[in-house]
C-alpha positions as CSV (number, residue, x, y, z in Angstrom):
1,M,-0.2,-0.1,0.0
2,G,1.4,3.3,-0.8
3,P,1.3,6.5,1.1
4,R,-2.0,8.1,2.1
5,K,-3.0,11.0,0.1
6,N,-3.3,14.3,1.8
7,T,-6.2,16.7,0.9
8,V,-4.6,19.3,-1.3
9,R,-6.8,21.5,-3.7
10,R,-5.5,21.6,-7.3
11,K,-6.8,24.7,-8.2
12,Q,-5.6,28.4,-7.1
13,S,-8.2,30.8,-5.8
14,E,-8.2,34.5,-4.5
15,A,-8.6,35.0,-0.8
16,E,-10.4,37.9,0.5
17,T,-7.7,38.6,3.2
18,P,-6.9,41.9,4.9
19,I,-3.6,42.4,3.1
20,W,-3.3,45.9,4.9
21,K,-2.6,44.2,8.2
22,E,0.6,43.1,6.9
23,A,2.0,46.7,7.6
24,L,1.9,45.9,11.1
25,C,4.6,43.3,11.1
26,G,7.1,45.5,12.1
27,M,5.3,45.7,15.5
28,E,5.9,42.1,15.9
29,L,9.9,42.5,15.7
30,L,9.6,45.4,18.3
31,L,7.5,43.1,20.5
32,L,9.9,40.4,20.0
33,H,12.7,42.5,21.3
34,A,10.9,43.3,24.4
35,S,10.0,39.7,25.2
36,P,12.3,37.3,27.4
37,V,11.7,34.7,24.5
38,C,14.0,36.5,22.3
39,Y,16.7,36.5,25.0
40,G,16.3,32.4,25.5
41,F,14.5,32.9,28.9
42,G,11.3,30.8,29.5
43,V,11.7,28.2,26.8
44,P,13.5,25.0,26.6
45,H,16.9,25.0,25.0
46,G,18.2,22.6,22.3
47,D,21.0,20.1,21.9
48,N,23.0,21.6,19.0
49,S,20.9,19.7,16.3
50,A,20.4,21.0,13.0
51,V,17.6,23.4,12.0
52,I,17.2,24.2,8.4
53,V,15.3,27.5,7.5
54,I,13.5,27.9,4.1
55,P,12.1,31.4,3.2
56,G,8.9,32.1,1.6
57,F,7.8,33.3,-1.7
58,L,10.0,36.3,-3.1
59,G,12.2,36.0,-0.1
60,S,15.8,35.1,0.5
61,D,17.8,33.6,3.7
62,R,18.6,37.4,4.7
63,Y,15.1,38.4,6.1
64,L,15.4,35.2,8.5
65,T,18.4,36.4,10.2
66,Q,16.6,37.1,13.5
67,L,15.4,33.6,13.6
68,Y,18.9,32.0,12.7
69,S,20.1,34.2,15.6
70,W,17.5,33.2,18.1
71,L,17.9,29.4,17.3
72,E,21.4,29.4,17.8
73,R,21.0,31.6,20.9
74,I,18.7,28.7,22.7
75,G,21.0,25.8,21.5
76,Y,20.4,25.1,17.9
77,R,22.5,24.6,15.0
78,P,20.7,26.7,12.3
79,Y,21.3,26.3,8.5
80,R,20.5,28.6,5.7
81,S,18.4,26.9,3.0
82,G,20.9,27.8,0.2
83,I,18.3,28.3,-2.4
84,G,18.9,32.3,-3.0
85,L,15.8,34.3,-3.7
86,N,12.7,31.7,-3.7
87,V,11.6,32.5,-7.1
88,G,12.3,29.2,-8.6
89,C,10.6,25.7,-9.4
90,P,10.3,24.3,-6.1
91,N,11.0,20.8,-7.5
92,L,14.5,22.2,-8.7
93,L,15.0,24.2,-5.7
94,I,14.7,20.8,-3.7
95,R,16.9,18.9,-6.2
96,D,19.7,21.3,-6.6
97,H,20.1,23.1,-3.6
98,L,18.0,21.7,-0.4
99,N,18.9,18.3,-0.7
100,R,22.5,19.5,-0.3
101,T,21.8,21.4,2.7
102,I,20.0,18.4,4.4
103,D,23.2,16.4,3.6
104,R,26.0,18.9,4.9
105,A,23.6,19.2,8.0
106,L,23.7,15.4,8.6
107,D,27.1,15.1,8.2
108,E,27.9,17.8,10.5
109,T,25.6,16.9,13.4
110,G,25.2,13.0,12.9
111,S,21.6,13.2,13.5
112,R,18.0,14.0,11.8
113,V,17.6,17.6,10.9
114,N,14.7,19.9,11.7
115,I,13.1,22.3,9.1
116,I,11.1,25.4,9.8
117,G,9.3,26.9,6.6
118,H,7.8,30.0,6.1
119,S,4.9,30.6,3.8
120,L,5.8,28.7,0.5
121,G,9.0,27.5,2.6
122,G,6.8,25.6,4.7
123,V,4.9,24.0,1.9
124,I,8.6,22.9,0.4
125,A,9.3,21.6,4.1
126,R,6.4,19.5,3.9
127,S,7.2,17.9,0.7
128,L,10.8,17.2,1.8
129,A,9.5,15.5,4.7
130,S,7.5,13.1,2.6
131,Q,10.6,12.5,0.3
132,R,13.4,12.1,3.0
133,A,11.4,11.1,6.1
134,D,14.5,9.0,7.5
135,D,16.3,12.2,7.6
136,V,13.9,14.8,8.9
137,A,13.0,14.8,12.7
138,S,10.4,17.4,12.5
139,I,9.0,20.5,10.4
140,I,7.4,23.4,11.4
141,T,5.3,25.7,9.0
142,L,4.7,29.3,9.5
143,A,1.8,30.7,7.8
144,S,2.2,28.1,4.9
145,P,-1.1,27.3,2.8
146,F,-0.2,23.6,2.3
147,R,-3.9,22.6,1.8
148,G,-4.3,24.8,-1.3
149,T,-3.1,27.9,-3.1
150,I,-5.8,30.5,-1.7
151,L,-3.9,33.8,-1.5
152,H,-4.6,37.2,-1.8
153,G,-5.1,38.4,-5.4
154,T,-1.7,40.5,-5.5
155,V,0.2,37.5,-4.6
156,L,-1.3,35.3,-7.3
157,R,-0.4,37.9,-9.8
158,A,3.0,38.0,-8.4
159,A,3.0,34.2,-8.7
160,E,1.9,34.1,-12.2
161,A,4.9,36.5,-13.2
162,V,7.2,34.1,-11.4
163,R,5.8,31.2,-13.4
164,K,6.3,32.9,-16.5
165,Y,10.0,33.6,-15.6
166,I,10.3,30.0,-14.7
167,L,8.9,28.8,-18.0
168,K,11.2,31.2,-19.9
169,E,14.6,30.5,-17.9
170,Q,14.1,26.6,-17.2
171,G,12.3,25.6,-20.5
172,S,12.5,21.9,-21.0
173,K,13.8,21.3,-17.0
174,V,10.3,22.2,-15.9
175,M,6.8,20.7,-16.6
176,P,4.1,23.2,-18.6
177,D,2.3,23.5,-15.5
178,C,5.1,24.3,-13.4
179,Y,4.2,26.8,-10.2
180,T,0.4,25.8,-10.4
181,A,-1.5,23.4,-8.4
182,R,-1.9,21.2,-11.5
183,C,1.6,20.2,-12.0
184,T,2.6,16.6,-11.4
185,C,6.2,17.0,-10.3
186,D,8.0,15.1,-7.6
187,F,7.5,18.1,-5.2
188,L,3.6,18.3,-5.4
189,N,3.1,14.5,-5.5
190,H,5.0,14.3,-2.3
191,L,3.1,17.1,-1.0
192,R,-0.2,15.3,-1.8
193,C,1.0,12.3,0.4
194,E,0.6,12.4,4.3
195,V,3.8,13.3,6.2
196,P,5.2,10.1,7.7
197,S,4.2,9.8,11.6
198,S,8.0,9.5,12.2
199,V,8.2,13.1,11.5
200,L,6.8,15.6,14.2
201,R,4.7,18.2,12.3
202,T,3.7,21.5,13.7
203,A,1.6,24.2,11.8
204,I,1.6,27.9,13.2
205,Y,-0.9,30.1,11.7
206,T,-2.4,33.3,12.5
207,R,-6.4,34.2,11.8
208,D,-5.1,37.9,10.8
209,D,-3.0,36.6,7.9
210,G,-3.3,39.1,5.2
211,I,-1.7,37.0,2.4
212,A,-3.1,33.4,2.8
213,D,-6.5,32.1,3.8
214,W,-5.5,31.0,7.2
215,R,-7.7,27.7,7.1
216,Y,-5.4,26.2,4.4
217,C,-2.5,26.7,6.8
218,T,-3.7,24.3,9.1
219,S,-3.9,20.4,9.1
220,G,-7.3,20.3,11.1
221,D,-5.4,18.5,13.9
222,S,-5.4,20.5,17.1
223,A,-2.2,18.6,18.3
224,I,-0.4,19.7,15.3
225,D,-2.1,23.1,14.5
226,F,-1.1,26.3,17.0
227,E,-2.9,29.7,16.5
228,V,-0.7,32.8,17.5
229,P,-1.5,36.6,17.2
230,G,0.2,38.4,14.3
231,T,0.5,38.6,10.7
232,H,1.7,36.4,7.8
233,I,5.2,38.3,7.2
234,G,5.6,39.0,10.8
235,L,5.6,35.2,12.0
236,V,9.3,35.0,11.2
237,F,10.0,37.1,14.3
238,N,6.9,36.6,16.5
239,A,7.3,35.9,20.1
240,S,4.3,33.7,20.6
241,A,5.4,31.7,17.5
242,Y,9.1,31.5,18.9
243,T,7.4,29.9,21.9
244,V,5.8,27.2,20.1
245,I,8.7,26.4,17.8
246,A,11.3,26.0,21.1
247,K,8.7,23.9,22.6
248,R,8.1,21.7,19.5
249,L,11.7,21.3,18.9
250,A,12.1,20.2,22.4
251,E,9.4,17.5,21.8
252,A,11.1,16.5,18.4
253,Y,14.5,16.0,20.7
254,S,12.6,13.9,23.1
255,R,11.2,11.5,20.4
256,R,14.1,11.8,17.8
257,H,15.8,8.3,17.0
258,Y,19.4,9.3,15.7
259,R,20.4,8.4,12.6
260,C,23.8,6.4,12.3
261,L,26.0,7.8,9.3
262,D,28.1,4.7,9.1
263,R,30.9,5.3,6.9
264,P,34.0,2.9,6.9
265,S,37.3,4.6,7.1
266,N,38.8,2.7,4.2
267,G,36.6,5.1,1.9
268,A,34.4,2.3,0.8
269,Q,30.8,2.9,0.3
270,P,28.7,2.9,3.7
271,R,26.5,-0.4,4.1
272,N,23.0,0.0,3.0
273,H,23.0,3.1,1.4
274,A,22.1,3.6,-2.3
275,G,24.3,5.7,-4.0
276,N,24.7,6.7,-7.8
277,G,24.4,10.2,-7.2
278,S,20.7,10.4,-8.6
279,H,17.4,10.7,-7.1
280,A,15.3,7.8,-7.0
281,S,12.3,7.6,-9.3
282,N,10.0,6.5,-6.4
283,G,10.5,9.8,-4.8
284,S,13.3,8.7,-2.2
285,Y,16.3,10.4,-2.3
286,A,19.4,8.0,-3.5
287,G,22.0,10.9,-2.8
288,N,25.4,10.5,-3.2
289,G,26.0,7.2,-1.3
290,K,25.3,8.7,2.2
291,H,21.8,9.3,3.2
292,A,19.5,6.9,1.1
293,G,16.6,5.9,3.3
294,N,15.7,2.0,3.7
295,G,12.2,2.4,5.1
296,K,13.6,2.5,8.8
297,N,14.3,5.5,11.0
298,G,18.0,4.4,10.7
299,C,20.3,3.3,7.9
300,C,21.7,0.4,9.9
301,P,19.8,-2.7,10.4
302,N,22.4,-3.9,12.9
303,P,24.2,-0.9,14.1
304,P,27.9,-1.3,15.0
305,H,29.3,-0.5,18.3
306,G,29.0,3.2,19.1
307,C,26.1,3.9,16.5
308,R,23.4,6.0,18.1
309,Q,20.7,4.8,15.9
310,N,17.1,4.5,18.0
311,E,18.9,5.3,21.3
312,V,16.8,7.0,23.5
313,Q,18.4,10.2,24.7
314,P,18.2,11.4,28.3
315,Q,16.1,14.5,28.5
316,P,16.6,17.4,30.8
317,K,14.1,18.1,33.5
318,L,13.0,21.3,31.9
319,V,12.3,19.6,28.6
320,Q,10.4,16.8,30.4
321,L,8.1,19.4,32.0
322,I,7.4,21.3,29.0
323,T,6.7,18.5,26.7
324,R,4.4,16.7,29.0
325,G,2.5,19.9,29.1
326,T,2.3,20.2,25.1
């Protein structure tokens, strides 16, 4: 039996959202700096695990600097996405950039990665989690309309302009319906599948979203969906969103099974890893001989001495207290 399909609308529709409220996003940044959360107080701290942050539509890694700095301050190892400006085909962004970023994070930390995505970045994060579930511990979406492209008309028109640019620049590398909900690329096919249960999911949204219809930024599961006050743009520096992020990352830490990166010292190819430098046609990432999944939470069915696969890690008391209450 294949993966269960997720409910995703195949049509794009215009949302009647209060886009003028997005002008208030600067207030969220001011309020963040006035909050103890900004300085790491009152939230659980991390274990130096990797957190990859993906920017939203028309955004780059630069506007996420505040979030990177805060993640580092509370004990995580943040990674920029490396995609540059988010105006390309998501399928190519995953293939040419994000897979490399994930591989680098796996190499440098030795454990499964966490992914935070803002807006379109969160939609990409969900597709990545389906494609590379063995490598992803958790995903957190911030105002991401992963259930359908229901956006303000201004944003839809901008997306159509980007679509024409992609078709002109990428040509035969993309499908004719690229950048629409009708596309049948790996990116959208995996987005339409349920994220595997091994990946902790979190959807943070605001009812005052001026860009996307907030109802399409939720999963419908109260254990996963978290409402905060704020704007679509401002969620990347929103104190309430940061509190949820810290708690959910701590919960991912408490349940994470560390991945064993079993590499022989003689330079031979690691055991149980496919590796011809290609992306497998079934949607799994074959990679470069390092990180191909085998349908389990780890890569070694018989871990060697010292491998931390499936090892239950001790939790700090603060993490225990907080995760029990979430």
